[in-house]
VEXTOR-736348 format. One record per residue (C-alpha): x, y, z; residue in three letters; residue number from 1. Coordinates in nm, 3 decimals, padded with zeros to 5 digits. Example, Ala and Ser with C-alpha at 12.3 -4.5 7.8 and 13.67 -1.06 7.14 Angstrom:
2
      c1      c2      c3 res   n
  01.230 -00.450  00.780 Ala   1
  01.367 -00.106  00.714 Ser   2
//
This chain:
530
      c1      c2      c3 res   n
  02.497  01.894 -03.549 Met   1
  02.295  01.615 -03.713 Ala   2
  02.469  01.351 -03.501 Met   3
  02.396  01.554 -03.187 Glu   4
  02.024  01.569 -03.274 Lys   5
  02.017  01.194 -03.333 Ile   6
  02.184  01.132 -02.996 Glu   7
  01.939  01.362 -02.821 Asn   8
  01.645  01.186 -02.985 Asn   9
  01.782  00.848 -02.880 Glu  10
  01.823  00.969 -02.521 Lys  11
  01.469  01.107 -02.518 Ala  12
  01.331  00.779 -02.654 Gln  13
  01.534  00.581 -02.400 Ser  14
  01.412  00.799 -02.114 Ser  15
  01.051  00.772 -02.232 Phe  16
  01.076  00.393 -02.269 Arg  17
  01.223  00.371 -01.919 Glu  18
  00.948  00.585 -01.765 Ser  19
  00.651  00.440 -01.958 Leu  20
  00.618  00.107 -01.769 Pro  21
  00.629  00.290 -01.435 Gln  22
  00.357  00.529 -01.555 Ile  23
  00.144  00.238 -01.680 Leu  24
  00.187  00.043 -01.355 Ala  25
  00.085  00.343 -01.143 Val  26
 -00.210  00.415 -01.374 Ser  27
 -00.338  00.059 -01.333 Ile  28
 -00.298  00.090 -00.956 Lys  29
 -00.498  00.414 -00.973 Asn  30
 -00.806  00.227 -01.099 Val  31
 -00.831  00.082 -00.749 Leu  32
 -00.812  00.432 -00.602 Leu  33
 -01.082  00.543 -00.845 Leu  34
 -01.305  00.276 -00.687 Ile  35
 -01.215  00.404 -00.341 His  36
 -01.314  00.756 -00.445 Gly  37
 -01.645  00.621 -00.574 Met  38
 -01.710  00.465 -00.232 Ser  39
 -01.647  00.802 -00.064 Leu  40
 -01.868  00.997 -00.301 Gly  41
 -02.149  00.741 -00.307 Phe  42
 -02.281  00.853  00.034 Thr  43
 -02.381  01.189 -00.114 Thr  44
 -02.628  01.027 -00.356 Ile  45
 -02.731  00.744 -00.122 Leu  46
 -02.873  00.967  00.155 Ile  47
 -03.142  01.136 -00.060 Pro  48
 -03.241  00.796 -00.198 Gly  49
 -03.321  00.645  00.143 Val  50
 -03.468  00.962  00.296 Ser  51
 -03.815  00.926  00.143 Gly  52
 -03.758  01.117 -00.180 Asn  53
 -03.822  00.805 -00.390 Asp  54
 -04.167  00.654 -00.335 Ile  55
 -04.054  00.330 -00.501 Asn  56
 -03.764  00.279 -00.261 Glu  57
 -03.844  00.002 -00.006 Pro  58
 -03.583  00.123  00.244 Ile  59
 -03.663  00.434  00.443 Leu  60
 -03.419  00.551  00.709 Leu  61
 -03.480  00.794  00.993 Gly  62
 -03.262  01.093  01.068 Gln  63
 -03.056  00.910  01.332 Glu  64
 -02.978  00.628  01.090 Glu  65
 -02.897  00.870  00.811 Ile  66
 -02.657  01.059  01.038 Ser  67
 -02.445  00.745  01.064 Trp  68
 -02.427  00.673  00.692 Ile  69
 -02.173  00.949  00.634 Gly  70
 -01.955  00.846  00.928 Ser  71
 -01.968  00.467  00.946 Ile  72
 -01.743  00.449  00.641 Asn  73
 -01.470  00.649  00.818 Leu  74
 -01.498  00.435  01.131 Ile  75
 -01.418  00.116  00.942 Phe  76
 -01.143  00.263  00.723 Val  77
 -00.885  00.264  01.011 Pro  78
 -00.976 -00.097  01.089 Leu  79
 -00.891 -00.188  00.732 Gly  80
 -00.569  00.012  00.757 Cys  81
 -00.457 -00.198  01.055 Val  82
 -00.487 -00.519  00.851 Phe  83
 -00.355 -00.351  00.539 Ser  84
  00.013 -00.354  00.632 Gly  85
  00.013 -00.717  00.747 Thr  86
 -00.168 -00.840  00.436 Leu  87
  00.067 -00.643  00.212 Thr  88
  00.376 -00.781  00.379 Gln  89
  00.253 -01.141  00.361 Ile  90
  00.107 -01.173  00.011 Val  91
  00.282 -00.881 -00.161 Gly  92
  00.171 -00.543 -00.292 Arg  93
  00.018 -00.669 -00.616 Lys  94
 -00.189 -00.955 -00.474 Lys  95
 -00.307 -00.738 -00.186 Ala  96
 -00.442 -00.485 -00.436 Met  97
 -00.615 -00.761 -00.630 Gln  98
 -00.773 -00.897 -00.312 Phe  99
 -00.922 -00.557 -00.217 Val 100
 -01.139 -00.564 -00.531 Asn 101
 -01.334 -00.860 -00.386 Ile 102
 -01.486 -00.680 -00.083 Pro 103
 -01.546 -00.371 -00.298 Phe 104
 -01.748 -00.577 -00.547 Leu 105
 -01.931 -00.753 -00.262 Thr 106
 -02.029 -00.418 -00.109 Ala 107
 -02.167 -00.279 -00.435 Trp 108
 -02.373 -00.594 -00.492 Leu 109
 -02.500 -00.583 -00.134 Leu 110
 -02.613 -00.225 -00.188 Phe 111
 -02.796 -00.318 -00.507 Tyr 112
 -02.983 -00.615 -00.358 Phe 113
 -03.044 -00.458 -00.016 Ser 114
 -03.396 -00.485  00.127 Thr 115
 -03.336 -00.380  00.488 Ala 116
 -03.150 -00.100  00.664 Ser 117
 -02.890 -00.335  00.810 Trp 118
 -02.792 -00.433  00.456 His 119
 -02.710 -00.067  00.389 Ile 120
 -02.497 -00.036  00.702 Phe 121
 -02.318 -00.363  00.635 Leu 122
 -02.238 -00.256  00.278 Ala 123
 -02.119  00.089  00.393 Ala 124
 -01.900 -00.073  00.659 Ser 125
 -01.754 -00.309  00.399 Leu 126
 -01.675 -00.015  00.170 Leu 127
 -01.493  00.160  00.454 Gly 128
 -01.298 -00.151  00.548 Trp 129
 -01.200 -00.204  00.184 Ser 130
 -01.085  00.157  00.157 Gly 131
 -00.855  00.109  00.454 Gly 132
 -00.730 -00.225  00.328 Leu 133
 -00.595 -00.073  00.008 Leu 134
 -00.385  00.199  00.176 Glu 135
 -00.062  00.007  00.243 Ala 136
 -00.035 -00.179 -00.090 Pro 137
 -00.108  00.120 -00.315 Val 138
  00.125  00.354 -00.125 Leu 139
  00.417  00.115 -00.095 Thr 140
  00.375 -00.003 -00.455 Tyr 141
  00.433  00.346 -00.592 Val 142
  00.732  00.405 -00.366 Ala 143
  00.899  00.077 -00.460 Glu 144
  00.860  00.081 -00.839 Ile 145
  00.918  00.447 -00.928 Thr 146
  01.242  00.634 -00.973 Gln 147
  01.300  00.951 -00.766 Pro 148
  01.234  01.190 -01.055 His 149
  00.894  01.029 -01.116 Leu 150
  00.788  00.941 -00.763 Arg 151
  00.647  01.281 -00.665 Gly 152
  00.431  01.340 -00.971 Ile 153
  00.310  00.978 -00.989 Leu 154
  00.228  00.974 -00.617 Ser 155
  00.020  01.288 -00.664 Ser 156
 -00.201  01.110 -00.916 Thr 157
 -00.337  00.896 -00.632 Ser 158
 -00.541  01.181 -00.485 Thr 159
 -00.650  01.282 -00.835 Met 160
 -00.789  00.933 -00.890 Ser 161
 -00.980  00.937 -00.560 Val 162
 -01.120  01.280 -00.642 Thr 163
 -01.222  01.170 -00.990 Leu 164
 -01.402  00.873 -00.838 Gly 165
 -01.598  01.101 -00.606 Met 166
 -01.691  01.333 -00.893 Leu 167
 -01.811  01.036 -01.098 Ser 168
 -02.067  00.955 -00.829 Gln 169
 -02.200  01.310 -00.823 Phe 170
 -02.246  01.303 -01.200 Ile 171
 -02.398  00.952 -01.209 Leu 172
 -02.627  01.040 -00.918 Gly 173
 -02.771  01.331 -01.113 Ala 174
 -02.880  01.099 -01.395 Ala 175
 -02.946  00.761 -01.230 Leu 176
 -03.103  00.629 -00.910 Asp 177
 -02.859  00.508 -00.642 Trp 178
 -02.923  00.135 -00.703 Arg 179
 -02.841  00.168 -01.072 Thr 180
 -02.525  00.357 -00.980 Val 181
 -02.412  00.064 -00.762 Thr 182
 -02.463 -00.170 -01.055 Leu 183
 -02.245  00.053 -01.273 Val 184
 -01.986  00.062 -00.996 Asn 185
 -01.961 -00.319 -01.001 Cys 186
 -01.778 -00.304 -01.333 Val 187
 -01.470 -00.124 -01.195 Leu 188
 -01.352 -00.392 -00.946 Pro 189
 -01.363 -00.652 -01.222 Leu 190
 -01.159 -00.428 -01.453 Ile 191
 -00.911 -00.346 -01.178 Ser 192
 -00.858 -00.713 -01.087 Phe 193
 -00.782 -00.803 -01.447 Cys 194
 -00.556 -00.505 -01.516 Leu 195
 -00.345 -00.579 -01.206 Leu 196
 -00.248 -00.910 -01.365 Met 197
 -00.052 -00.715 -01.626 Leu 198
  00.192 -00.541 -01.389 Ile 199
  00.477 -00.695 -01.187 Pro 200
  00.522 -00.727 -00.814 Glu 201
  00.774 -00.482 -00.665 Thr 202
  01.135 -00.606 -00.678 Pro 203
  01.183 -00.490 -00.319 Val 204
  00.916 -00.725 -00.183 Trp 205
  01.029 -01.011 -00.408 Leu 206
  01.384 -00.984 -00.274 Leu 207
  01.265 -00.984  00.087 Thr 208
  01.103 -01.320  00.004 Lys 209
  01.418 -01.454 -00.167 Asn 210
  01.241 -01.471 -00.504 Arg 211
  01.546 -01.359 -00.698 His 212
  01.453 -01.453 -01.053 Glu 213
  01.116 -01.283 -01.026 Glu 214
  01.286 -00.974 -00.884 Ala 215
  01.516 -00.961 -01.187 Lys 216
  01.221 -00.986 -01.426 Lys 217
  01.036 -00.716 -01.232 Ser 218
  01.327 -00.472 -01.260 Ile 219
  01.365 -00.551 -01.630 Ala 220
  00.992 -00.485 -01.685 Trp 221
  01.005 -00.155 -01.495 Leu 222
  01.315 -00.039 -01.681 Arg 223
  01.147 -00.033 -02.019 Gly 224
  01.079 -00.403 -02.084 Trp 225
  01.449 -00.466 -02.128 Thr 226
  01.634 -00.797 -02.093 Ser 227
  01.741 -00.938 -01.758 Val 228
  02.105 -00.919 -01.866 Glu 229
  02.083 -00.539 -01.885 Asn 230
  01.980 -00.498 -01.522 Ile 231
  02.206 -00.754 -01.351 Leu 232
  02.433 -00.490 -01.199 Glu 233
  02.133 -00.296 -01.076 Glu 234
  01.985 -00.614 -00.932 Tyr 235
  02.305 -00.696 -00.744 Gln 236
  02.313 -00.355 -00.582 Glu 237
  01.945 -00.373 -00.483 Leu 238
  02.014 -00.720 -00.344 Tyr 239
  02.293 -00.573 -00.134 Ala 240
  02.063 -00.300 -00.005 Gln 241
  01.782 -00.531  00.100 Ile 242
  02.039 -00.770  00.255 Lys 243
  01.841 -01.078  00.172 Val 244
  01.967 -01.394  00.343 Arg 245
  01.959 -01.714  00.148 Glu 246
  01.910 -01.916  00.465 Glu 247
  01.627 -01.799  00.689 Val 248
  01.587 -01.924  01.046 Asp 249
  01.238 -02.076  01.038 Asn 250
  01.252 -02.214  01.389 Ser 251
  01.010 -02.085  01.653 Phe 252
  01.295 -01.907  01.828 Arg 253
  01.412 -01.749  01.503 Gly 254
  01.062 -01.631  01.406 Ile 255
  01.002 -01.491  01.757 Leu 256
  01.337 -01.312  01.749 Lys 257
  01.254 -01.158  01.412 Asn 258
  00.912 -01.044  01.538 Lys 259
  01.066 -00.876  01.843 Val 260
  01.324 -00.709  01.619 Lys 261
  01.048 -00.572  01.392 Asn 262
  00.850 -00.442  01.690 Ile 263
  01.156 -00.257  01.816 Lys 264
  01.181 -00.078  01.481 Leu 265
  00.859  00.108  01.563 Phe 266
  01.022  00.264  01.867 Gly 267
  01.312  00.409  01.673 Gln 268
  01.356  00.759  01.539 Lys 269
  01.315  00.660  01.175 Asn 270
  00.956  00.556  01.252 Phe 271
  00.851  00.805  01.521 Leu 272
  00.970  01.117  01.337 Trp 273
  00.807  01.029  01.001 Pro 274
  00.490  00.913  01.176 Cys 275
  00.460  01.241  01.367 Leu 276
  00.519  01.440  01.047 Leu 277
  00.256  01.245  00.850 Val 278
  00.011  01.271  01.141 Ser 279
  00.066  01.647  01.160 Phe 280
  00.007  01.677  00.785 Ala 281
 -00.317  01.479  00.821 Phe 282
 -00.421  01.703  01.111 Phe 283
 -00.366  02.016  00.902 Leu 284
 -00.547  01.864  00.603 Gly 285
 -00.858  01.787  00.807 His 286
 -00.867  02.062  01.069 Phe 287
 -00.803  02.346  00.826 Asn 288
 -01.177  02.302  00.778 Gly 289
 -01.203  02.139  00.439 Tyr 290
 -01.311  01.793  00.556 Ser 291
 -01.619  01.929  00.740 Pro 292
 -01.688  02.164  00.449 Phe 293
 -01.680  01.872  00.206 Gln 294
 -01.938  01.682  00.414 Val 295
 -02.161  01.976  00.506 Tyr 296
 -02.115  02.186  00.191 Ala 297
 -02.486  02.208  00.119 Ile 298
 -02.569  02.317  00.474 Lys 299
 -02.290  02.573  00.477 Ile 300
 -02.391  02.721  00.142 Phe 301
 -02.752  02.741  00.259 Gln 302
 -02.649  02.902  00.587 Ala 303
 -02.453  03.169  00.404 Leu 304
 -02.744  03.226  00.163 His 305
 -02.525  03.135 -00.132 Ala 306
 -02.715  03.117 -00.464 Pro 307
 -02.643  02.745 -00.516 Leu 308
 -02.869  02.444 -00.519 Asn 309
 -02.768  02.098 -00.392 Glu 310
 -02.677  01.963 -00.734 Tyr 311
 -02.444  02.247 -00.830 Tyr 312
 -02.279  02.255 -00.488 Ser 313
 -02.174  01.889 -00.506 Thr 314
 -02.054  01.924 -00.865 Ile 315
 -01.850  02.235 -00.778 Ile 316
 -01.692  02.061 -00.479 Val 317
 -01.589  01.769 -00.700 Gly 318
 -01.463  01.986 -00.985 Val 319
 -01.244  02.215 -00.773 Val 320
 -01.093  01.914 -00.597 Gln 321
 -01.006  01.752 -00.928 Leu 322
 -00.868  02.079 -01.066 Leu 323
 -00.653  02.128 -00.757 Gly 324
 -00.505  01.780 -00.774 Thr 325
 -00.438  01.824 -01.147 Ser 326
 -00.246  02.145 -01.081 Ile 327
 -00.051  01.973 -00.803 Ser 328
  00.049  01.684 -01.029 Val 329
  00.172  01.927 -01.293 Gly 330
  00.369  02.153 -01.058 Leu 331
  00.504  01.930 -00.781 Ile 332
  00.810  01.829 -00.984 His 333
  00.886  02.195 -01.060 Val 334
  00.823  02.366 -00.727 Phe 335
  00.848  02.071 -00.489 Gly 336
  00.629  01.975 -00.197 Lys 337
  00.730  02.255  00.041 Arg 338
  00.633  02.557 -00.171 Ile 339
  00.310  02.399 -00.297 Leu 340
  00.200  02.313  00.055 Asn 341
  00.291  02.655  00.193 Phe 342
  00.075  02.816 -00.076 Ile 343
 -00.200  02.558 -00.024 Ser 344
 -00.219  02.578  00.355 Leu 345
 -00.172  02.954  00.393 Phe 346
 -00.406  03.036  00.103 Gly 347
 -00.682  02.805  00.228 Ser 348
 -00.643  02.951  00.577 Gly 349
 -00.691  03.304  00.446 Val 350
 -01.002  03.196  00.252 Cys 351
 -01.160  03.048  00.565 Val 352
 -01.075  03.360  00.768 Leu 353
 -01.250  03.574  00.505 Ile 354
 -01.562  03.354  00.518 Val 355
 -01.550  03.364  00.900 Ala 356
 -01.536  03.743  00.896 Thr 357
 -01.822  03.754  00.644 Tyr 358
 -02.030  03.533  00.876 Ser 359
 -01.949  03.753  01.173 Tyr 360
 -02.034  04.079  00.995 Val 361
 -02.373  03.946  00.886 Tyr 362
 -02.428  03.767  01.217 Asn 363
 -02.464  03.418  01.074 Ile 364
 -02.418  03.227  01.397 Thr 365
 -02.533  02.868  01.375 Asp 366
 -02.763  02.607  01.226 Phe 367
 -03.112  02.522  01.340 Glu 368
 -03.320  02.227  01.223 Asp 369
 -03.653  02.267  01.049 Thr 370
 -03.930  02.016  01.010 Ser 371
 -03.787  01.921  00.674 Asn 372
 -03.449  01.850  00.835 Ser 373
 -03.291  02.116  00.619 Ile 374
 -03.042  02.316  00.821 Thr 375
 -03.061  02.691  00.797 Asn 376
 -02.864  02.968  00.963 Ala 377
 -02.987  03.190  01.240 Thr 378
 -02.973  03.516  01.055 Leu 379
 -03.030  03.846  01.230 Thr 380
 -02.801  04.070  01.026 Gly 381
 -02.863  04.268  00.708 Pro 382
 -02.747  03.995  00.469 Leu 383
 -03.065  03.982  00.265 Asp 384
 -03.036  04.351  00.189 Ser 385
 -02.672  04.333  00.075 Glu 386
 -02.556  04.209 -00.269 Pro 387
 -02.257  04.023 -00.125 His 388
 -02.374  03.662 -00.133 Thr 389
 -02.109  03.586 -00.396 Trp 390
 -01.830  03.632 -00.138 Ile 391
 -01.868  03.295  00.042 Pro 392
 -01.920  03.117 -00.290 Val 393
 -01.596  03.250 -00.437 Val 394
 -01.379  03.199 -00.129 Phe 395
 -01.518  02.858 -00.034 Leu 396
 -01.462  02.742 -00.390 Thr 397
 -01.108  02.883 -00.381 Leu 398
 -01.070  02.717 -00.040 Phe 399
 -01.145  02.378 -00.193 Gly 400
 -00.912  02.435 -00.485 Phe 401
 -00.617  02.545 -00.269 Leu 402
 -00.666  02.260 -00.022 Ser 403
 -00.626  02.004 -00.299 Tyr 404
 -00.329  02.181 -00.452 Val 405
 -00.120  02.065 -00.160 Gly 406
 -00.220  01.993  00.198 Ile 407
 -00.486  01.730  00.120 Lys 408
 -00.233  01.544 -00.095 Ile 409
  00.085  01.589  00.111 Leu 410
  00.038  01.316  00.376 Pro 411
 -00.045  01.053  00.114 Trp 412
  00.270  01.136 -00.080 Val 413
  00.484  01.136  00.234 Leu 414
  00.355  00.797  00.351 Ile 415
  00.497  00.628  00.045 Gly 416
  00.847  00.768  00.073 Glu 417
  00.958  00.863  00.426 Ile 418
  00.932  00.528  00.608 Phe 419
  01.218  00.278  00.611 Ala 420
  01.170 -00.028  00.389 Val 421
  01.157 -00.267  00.687 Glu 422
  00.844 -00.103  00.826 Ile 423
  00.703  00.074  00.521 Arg 424
  00.398 -00.147  00.467 Ala 425
  00.284 -00.159  00.829 Thr 426
  00.375  00.205  00.897 Ala 427
  00.176  00.311  00.590 Ser 428
 -00.133  00.134  00.723 Gly 429
 -00.094  00.281  01.072 Val 430
 -00.040  00.634  00.939 Ser 431
 -00.340  00.612  00.707 Ala 432
 -00.552  00.492  01.001 Ala 433
 -00.446  00.798  01.201 Ile 434
 -00.541  01.018  00.908 Gly 435
 -00.890  00.872  00.882 Tyr 436
 -00.940  00.906  01.257 Leu 437
 -00.855  01.275  01.225 Phe 438
 -01.107  01.299  00.941 Gly 439
 -01.377  01.127  01.145 Phe 440
 -01.309  01.355  01.443 Thr 441
 -01.316  01.672  01.232 Ala 442
 -01.647  01.578  01.070 Asn 443
 -01.812  01.457  01.390 Lys 444
 -01.718  01.763  01.596 Thr 445
 -01.814  02.026  01.340 Phe 446
 -02.185  02.065  01.418 Leu 447
 -02.120  02.049  01.792 His 448
 -01.853  02.317  01.765 Met 449
 -02.084  02.541  01.563 Val 450
 -02.364  02.509  01.819 Ser 451
 -02.121  02.574  02.106 Ser 452
 -01.899  02.851  01.964 Phe 453
 -02.091  02.987  01.659 Thr 454
 -02.004  02.949  01.292 Leu 455
 -01.767  03.250  01.268 Pro 456
 -01.558  03.131  01.564 Val 457
 -01.527  02.779  01.421 Val 458
 -01.417  02.919  01.085 Phe 459
 -01.166  03.147  01.259 Trp 460
 -01.022  02.843  01.436 Val 461
 -00.992  02.656  01.106 Tyr 462
 -00.828  02.957  00.943 Gly 463
 -00.582  02.989  01.231 Ala 464
 -00.490  02.622  01.194 Val 465
 -00.405  02.688  00.830 Gly 466
 -00.197  03.002  00.888 Val 467
 -00.013  02.880  01.200 Ile 468
  00.030  02.534  01.046 Gly 469
  00.213  02.693  00.753 Thr 470
  00.471  02.841  00.990 Val 471
  00.522  02.510  01.174 Val 472
  00.541  02.316  00.848 Leu 473
  00.817  02.549  00.729 Tyr 474
  01.044  02.420  01.005 Phe 475
  00.950  02.049  01.009 Val 476
  00.886  01.956  00.644 Leu 477
  01.196  01.862  00.442 Pro 478
  01.193  01.877  00.063 Glu 479
  01.180  01.517 -00.062 Thr 480
  01.103  01.587 -00.428 Glu 481
  01.363  01.422 -00.651 Gly 482
  01.547  01.270 -00.354 Lys 483
  01.616  00.898 -00.330 Ser 484
  01.445  00.678 -00.073 Leu 485
  01.783  00.612  00.085 Tyr 486
  01.853  00.984  00.135 Glu 487
  01.507  01.037  00.281 Ile 488
  01.548  00.740  00.514 Ser 489
  01.889  00.864  00.630 Glu 490
  01.742  01.209  00.701 His 491
  01.470  01.073  00.926 Phe 492
  01.713  00.836  01.095 Ala 493
  01.926  01.138  01.188 Gly 494
  02.225  01.026  00.983 Arg 495
  02.182  01.280  00.702 Gly 496
  02.027  01.613  00.613 Lys 497
  01.802  01.686  00.317 Leu 498
  01.838  02.021  00.146 Lys 499
  01.520  02.223  00.103 Asn 500
  01.559  02.244 -00.273 Ser 501
  01.405  02.037 -00.549 Val 502
  01.644  01.800 -00.720 Arg 503
  01.555  01.801 -01.087 Lys 504
  01.663  01.554 -01.348 Gly 505
  01.743  01.286 -01.088 Asn 506
  01.711  00.955 -01.266 Lys 507
  01.871  00.729 -01.010 Gln 508
  01.756  00.374 -01.031 Gln 509
  01.796  00.081 -00.801 Tyr 510
  02.157  00.055 -00.907 Gly 511
  02.273  00.055 -01.265 Cys 512
  02.552  00.315 -01.293 Ser 513
  02.418  00.470 -00.977 Asn 514
  02.670  00.661 -00.772 Ser 515
  02.427  00.663 -00.485 Ala 516
  02.540  00.314 -00.393 Phe 517
  02.823  00.349 -00.149 Glu 518
  03.026  00.079  00.017 His 519
  03.052  00.093  00.394 Asp 520
  03.389 -00.063  00.472 Glu 521
  03.319 -00.081  00.843 Lys 522
  03.010 -00.294  00.807 Asp 523
  03.116 -00.445  00.474 Asp 524
  02.784 -00.379  00.310 Lys 525
  02.622 -00.174  00.040 Phe 526
  02.355  00.086  00.092 Glu 527
  02.119  00.196 -00.183 Ser 528
  01.986  00.546 -00.227 Arg 529
  01.675  00.438 -00.416 Leu 530
//
């Protein structure tokens, strides 16, 4: 019995030592996502600062200019996403992440020293471009350094980091003016740049560049800071999977042939199917109504006569998002992505339908501008005489929580694991760009839809998207939790079939004692199920 306890303790220590470097690497990567979240949340505290509330502020923007501050960021994010994949493939995941800190720092400094409106727009555009530029490296980095049993939970921490960054801006904005906040924000890019020096490049990218010794050291670092000798078998199998050629055709004809081959990959099933699935997940995450709610939360609460002021509404939005992502991180490895997202999407849809019905019953139809540019609802019903104003507060808060339990996180997790390794970096950037375009469209069309169809109808549409989307997702979303990248890739290539159950305790690595590596006698090659 004593020997058995000792063996169990040794196994637990070995497992912890093996997982720790992966957790540390992802945590360091998440500092960059924290900065991205700060850039998204900064708009909320910037707008009041340049709207005339501060008599000492030299920059004063009109309503038309202010209307673009919240959207110009989203316009430039897809542009950054387009360059993201190419940069990541050329310089590597690690260096690409380090590079992104430079434009982030430049944007914060430009905000702080701005003296004209065009400085504000340039800085906001630079923040958006930087946010898009980080998508491919951070997503592919997680996918290529984590083992299957850790990938789901560690991928989920990405959204938590972004949400925490947004919440930090709401809290800082309540205590400091917006220029001082930008100065505080300058510290994070410097910290991120330095911390990224401590983690290795992914062995997958290193092998594609024929940097074999560095790939060995990377695997050894990620496997618990062990010696290179202990991971040689694993390295050989990963080498076989990547099929790295020692002699590369660097002639013009060879480079052109390779480019054409890569372009053709984007017309194959293993790109089109995953891309459509990720795009659909982004569509559901934005058009279930939460993206417009997040932007127009104050106006919506005011329209529904909710007993909340601007400060508390922004804090509540940030807190419920963070709580939802925290719950998702804790439960995704237990319940898997399918169940969490069914609960998230269906539950958020029901919440919106309840708020829509509430708006209809009390005849809250639309928004109309006042001289103070504060949007209020056209109210002709008996709302003021009824003690039910807590209903929209409760269900909109629950709506935010449920959205971040699953559907707002799902596409970002899928991006990092369902694309084939040959196109993963570029496909990640393209998919993220599509997601941000959906977000921009949802936010831009909200006020127009409300004025054209009334608030209850718009909310009913959002609720229907959530409920119907749950049914569609049931048939198209495979369970990838605990599955290897090889199995996932084979599923989307049509050569395999994933079971809709969570695989627990899967500790497959790149290769060492990994039965997932199978020899294909016909092609005389190895395939990895990383």
